[in-house]
C-alpha positions in Angstrom: -45.1 -9.0 23.4 -44.4 -12.2 21.6 -47.3 -14.7 21.3 -46.7 -18.3 20.0 -49.3 -20.4 18.3 -47.9 -23.9 18.8 -50.5 -25.6 16.6 -52.0 -24.1 13.4 -52.7 -25.6 10.0 -51.9 -22.4 8.0 -51.6 -24.5 4.8 -55.2 -25.5 5.0 -57.4 -25.0 2.0 -59.6 -22.9 4.3 -57.0 -20.1 3.9 -56.5 -20.4 0.1 -58.2 -17.1 -0.6 -56.4 -14.9 2.0 -53.5 -16.8 3.5 -50.9 -14.1 3.5 -53.4 -11.4 4.8 -54.5 -13.8 7.6 -50.9 -14.5 8.7 -49.9 -10.8 8.5 -53.0 -9.9 10.5 -51.8 -12.2 13.3 -48.2 -11.0 13.1 -49.5 -7.4 13.4 -51.1 -8.4 16.7 -47.9 -9.9 18.1 -48.6 -13.5 17.1 -45.2 -14.1 15.4 -44.3 -17.8 16.0 -46.4 -20.4 14.2 -45.7 -24.2 14.7 -47.2 -26.1 11.8 -48.3 -29.8 12.3 -48.3 -32.2 9.4 -51.3 -34.4 8.3 -49.9 -36.6 5.5 -47.6 -36.4 2.4 -50.2 -34.6 0.3 -49.6 -31.4 2.4 -45.8 -31.5 2.4 -45.3 -29.1 -0.5 -47.8 -26.7 0.8 -46.0 -26.7 4.2 -42.6 -26.1 2.6 -44.0 -23.2 0.5 -45.4 -21.7 3.7 -42.0 -21.8 5.2 -40.5 -20.1 2.2 -43.1 -17.3 2.3 -42.6 -16.6 6.0 -39.2 -17.9 6.9 -38.9 -15.9 10.2 -42.2 -17.1 11.5 -43.0 -20.6 10.4 -41.6 -23.7 12.1 -42.5 -27.1 10.6 -43.3 -30.5 12.0 -43.5 -33.7 10.1 -45.7 -36.7 10.9 -48.8 -38.7 10.1 -52.1 -37.6 11.5 -54.0 -40.6 13.1 -57.2 -40.0 11.0 -54.9 -40.5 7.9 -53.5 -43.8 9.2 -55.0 -46.1 6.5 -54.4 -49.8 6.1 -53.3 -49.4 2.5 -50.9 -46.5 2.9 -49.8 -45.9 6.5 -46.4 -47.7 6.1 -45.6 -45.7 3.0 -46.6 -42.5 4.7 -44.3 -43.2 7.6 -41.5 -43.9 5.2 -42.1 -40.4 3.8 -41.9 -38.9 7.3 -38.6 -40.8 7.9 -37.2 -39.6 4.6 -38.0 -36.0 5.5 -36.4 -36.2 8.9 -33.2 -37.4 7.2 -33.2 -34.5 4.8 -33.8 -31.3 6.8 -34.6 -29.7 10.1 -38.1 -30.1 11.7 -39.1 -28.9 15.1 -41.4 -31.9 16.2 -42.9 -35.1 15.0 -46.6 -34.6 14.7 -49.3 -34.5 14.8 -49.5 -38.1 15.8 -51.6 -40.0 18.3 -54.9 -41.8 18.2 -58.4 -40.8 17.1 -61.3 -43.1 17.9 -64.0 -40.5 17.0 -63.9 -41.1 13.3 -62.8 -44.7 12.9 -62.3 -47.3 15.7 -61.5 -50.1 13.2 -58.0 -48.8 12.7 -57.0 -48.7 16.3 -54.3 -51.3 16.1 -52.5 -49.7 13.2 -53.0 -46.2 14.8 -51.1 -47.6 17.8 -48.3 -48.9 15.6 -48.0 -45.7 13.7 -48.0 -43.7 17.0 -45.3 -45.9 18.5 -43.2 -45.6 15.4 -43.4 -41.8 15.4 -42.5 -41.7 19.0 -39.4 -43.7 18.2 -38.5 -41.4 15.3 -38.8 -38.4 17.6 -36.4 -40.0 20.1 -34.0 -40.9 17.3 -33.9 -37.2 16.2 -34.2 -35.8 19.7 -37.5 -34.1 18.9 -40.7 -33.5 20.8 -43.9 -35.3 19.7 -47.2 -33.5 19.3 -50.1 -35.7 20.3 -53.6 -35.7 18.8 -56.1 -37.4 21.1 -59.8 -37.7 20.4 -61.9 -40.1 22.5 -58.7 -42.1 23.0 -57.0 -41.2 26.4 -56.7 -44.8 27.5 -55.2 -45.9 24.3 -52.8 -42.9 24.2 -51.7 -43.5 27.8 -51.1 -47.2 27.1 -48.7 -46.4 24.3 -47.0 -43.6 26.3 -46.6 -45.9 29.3 -44.8 -48.4 27.0 -42.5 -45.7 25.5 -41.9 -43.5 28.5 -38.3 -42.5 29.0 -36.2 -39.4 29.7 -36.1 -38.6 26.0 -39.9 -38.7 25.5 -41.4 -35.2 25.6 -43.7 -32.9 23.7 -47.2 -31.4 23.7 -50.6 -32.9 24.3 -52.3 -30.9 21.6 -55.8 -29.6 22.2 -56.1 -31.0 25.7 -59.7 -31.5 26.7 -59.4 -34.1 29.4 -60.0 -34.1 33.2 -57.6 -32.9 35.9 -56.5 -36.5 36.5 -55.8 -37.0 32.8 -53.9 -33.7 32.8 -51.6 -34.9 35.5 -51.1 -38.2 33.8 -50.1 -36.4 30.6 -47.7 -34.2 32.5 -46.1 -37.3 33.9 -44.8 -38.2 30.4 -43.0 -34.9 30.1 -45.8 -33.3 28.0 -47.0 -29.7 28.0 -50.7 -29.1 27.6 -51.8 -27.4 24.4 -54.6 -25.0 25.4 -56.8 -23.5 22.7 -60.3 -22.3 22.0 -62.0 -25.0 24.1 -60.9 -23.1 27.2 -63.2 -20.3 26.2 -66.3 -22.5 25.6 -69.1 -22.5 28.2 -69.1 -26.3 28.2 -65.4 -26.7 27.7 -64.9 -27.8 31.3 -61.1 -27.4 31.4 -61.4 -23.8 32.5 -62.8 -25.1 35.8 -59.5 -26.7 36.9 -56.8 -25.2 34.7 -55.6 -22.9 37.4 -54.6 -26.1 39.3 -52.0 -26.8 36.6 -48.8 -24.7 36.9 -48.4 -22.3 34.0 -45.0 -23.8 33.3 -46.8 -26.8 31.7 -49.0 -24.7 29.4 -48.6 -23.7 25.7 -51.1 -21.8 23.6 -52.5 -23.0 20.3 -55.4 -22.3 17.9 -55.6 -25.5 15.8 -56.8 -23.1 13.0 -58.9 -23.3 11.0 -60.7 -25.5 13.6 -62.0 -24.8 17.1 -62.4 -21.0 17.0 -62.7 -19.5 20.4 -65.7 -17.6 21.8 -67.0 -15.3 20.3 -66.0 -16.8 16.9 -67.1 -20.3 17.7 -68.4 -22.1 14.7 -66.5 -19.8 12.3 -63.1 -20.3 10.6 -60.4 -20.1 13.2 -57.3 -17.9 12.6 -54.1 -17.6 14.5 -54.9 -14.0 15.5 -57.8 -15.4 17.6 -55.2 -16.9 20.0 -55.5 -13.6 21.7 -58.9 -14.6 23.0 -57.3 -17.8 24.5 -54.6 -15.6 26.0 -57.2 -13.3 27.6 -59.1 -16.3 29.0 -55.9 -17.7 30.6 -55.1 -14.3 32.0 -58.5 -14.4 33.7 -58.2 -18.1 34.9 -54.7 -17.5 36.3 -55.3 -13.9 37.5 -52.2 -12.8 35.6 -51.7 -10.2 33.0 -52.0 -10.9 29.3 -48.3 -10.0 28.9 -47.2 -12.5 31.6 -49.2 -15.3 30.1 -47.7 -14.6 26.6 -44.2 -14.4 28.1 -44.5 -17.7 30.1 -46.3 -19.7 27.4 -43.8 -18.5 24.7 -40.9 -19.5 27.0 -42.6 -22.9 27.4 -42.8 -23.3 23.6 -39.1 -22.5 23.4 -38.4 -25.2 26.0 -40.3 -27.8 24.0 -39.4 -26.9 20.4 -35.8 -25.6 21.0 -36.3 -22.3 19.2 
């Protein structure tokens, strides 16, 4: 059984004391494909080192996280992303998007950075990986402007309504489902079975958003098994079937 974690920050400082052990723990449980989103240029070297350490398991993205879109640096950061895309293979542009939880004052430049990254993804025939926090309307506004046959990707950590899920799917997005699906107040578990499994990929967003019963603790990629088990329950399918279908979906998106 191959399990794919489509969104995990394995280079995070939260794993500095036991990174290799933590990754090997996941691999030992069948979680053998890890897709690594970028935050900003400060993490590039750590991401490249991670790939060197686990070349068969690690698949890198490049991008600028919306909370790191700053007036004084965002254009230089996007130049860094563009340079990296011209130098080597990446599997997605992300994570990108809009975050209005931490700072609403940067909305306009977040939109510009998001649009530019969508255009880079199209230029390199790559998927985008979207971060959306309290920003569905703004995200959909940009996607509506940029929609085309070559726009596709993952709506990471989807926490919206059924209506918003269908709108996300209309832009050729898969829904990234993680620990929130296991929360008592997560809400998405109430309608997820109305979304065809072909639209779903699994993720942890480690070290964040640990699933029940680890909620509030450091998340790890091995905990994706709890998400897998929850989806098996929601869809009334076996764990093996959910793993097989969601891994196939990840291959369709990321091309590997």
